[in-house]
N, C-alpha and C positions, 0 to 999 in steps of 0.2 A: 612227135614227141610224147604227147598225151597217151597216144593208143598204145606207145613200147611200155609206159609207165603202166597203165592198165593191165597189158598183157603179162607182164612181170608179177604184178599183184594176184591177179587171177592165177596163175600156175602154184603160187605160194597157198593162196588162202581158197581158191576153187571160184569159178566163173559165177555163182550165184552169188557169192561175198562180195563182189566188186560191181559197183554200178558206175555207168558212165553215160552222161546225159544225150549225146548225140547219137548212141546205139539204143538205150533203153527208155526212151520217152515215146509212146505209142503215139501215132498219126491221129489228129483229130482231137488229142484229150486238151483240157485245160492246162497249160504249161504250167502256171503259177501251183496250182492245187496239185498236180503232180510232182513237181521238184519239191515242195513243202512236203509233202508225203516223204518223198526218198531220203529228203535231208534229216528228217525227224526218225526215220527208221536206222540209220547209220550212227557208226561210233566216232568215225574218223572222215574229216573232208579235206580233200587234196584238190587244191583248184590250181590248174595250171594254165596259164595266161600267156599270151604273145606282148611284144614291144608294142604294136600297132592299137593294142586296146588301151594301154595307158597313154601313149603320146597319139596326138593327131597325126593324120595322113595329109599333108600338101592342102593347106587351108580349110580342112574338116574338123571339126571338134573330136577330141579324143572319145573312143566309145563308154569310158569310163564315166563320162559326164551326162550319157544318155539314159535317163530313167526307164526307159524300155529296152535297153539293152538285156538280152538273154543272161548273159553272164553277171552282170552286174545284179540283175534280179535273184541269180541264184547265190551269190556272194551276199548281198543284202539279207536273202531270205535265211541264210545260215547264222548270219552274224545276230540277226534281232531275235531270232528263236520264236518268231510270231508267223502266224498265216498271213498271206499276203491279202 
């Protein structure tokens, strides 16, 4: 679903104007620094998350409670407006 949203936005605004973490984070880079830079450059953030991220999966803690979860890091970085 997130890919389809990205594709529609890219059709309207152009590919260079739309950032998607799974496609645009170079291998071997510091994730937190890169995502902070990307979030600071944008005007709008759309976070698409699935039900397994908010709710636990059979005895495991929900990902929202994992401080190292990449999605949580991105959302916290955006909401705080601070460098990680």
